[in-house]
N, C-alpha and C positions, 0 to 999 in steps of 0.2 A: 723716394725719400721714407728711412725705416722709422721706426717708431722711438729707439731713442734723439733720434732724432725732434724728432716732434714733440716730443716731453720736453727736451732742451729749448726747441726754440717760449715750447711757452711758460718753466718757467723763465726767462726772461722776461716773455709779454707783462705776465706777472706781479714779475719785476717790474718795470719799466711803470708798466700800471701805477703801483704803492710807492714810489720813489709820485710822480707826478702831483700824490693826492697827497701828498704829503709837503710836499714843495711847497703847495696848495692852501693848503693850512697852518699850512707854517708861519707862511706870504700874511696870508689873514691876520691870525694872531698881534706878528707881529707891524701889521701895519695899524690899530689897534690901540696896541700901548702906544703908534708916535702920537696918534690921535690925544689917546691921551693926556701925553704929556706936552705936547703943545695947549692944552686946556688946559693944565696945572702951569705951565707959566706965564699963562695970558693970567689968567686969575690971584697968581704965587702961594701956589696950595702946596705938599712938599709933592717932589715926583712921584708916578707910582714905579715899585717895584717889576722892574725887567718879568712877564710872567713867564711862566712855566711853557717849556715848549714840544707840540705829540711826537711822540715815538717815533723814532725811524723803522718802518716795516723789518718786522724781523726774518729771521729764517720762516720759523713755522705758518705766520704768516702771508711771503710768498710758495709757495708750496703747497697753502688754504688756498688764494686764487687759481690757482693752476691747476689746480684737482675740478676746481669753479670749470674756466676754461671748457678743462679736456671733458667735465662734465652736460657742458653747451656742443661741447661740436660734438659732442661722441652718441645723444642726444639729438640730435636736431633741433 
């Protein structure tokens, strides 16, 4: 495996890890909102506004995560 292939694999791994984390955080926020909606409906209260979702991982976050993974692999 060439150094370029290793870097590409690290980028892919970093992206996947960050996307999994994003989807987990998003699901948690949405589930909490659904619980609040159900409680509001049971008590005849106004339905809360839809929450702001976490930001999707951007290119810089992916690169930084890949660098972190690379430093772990390189420094063992």
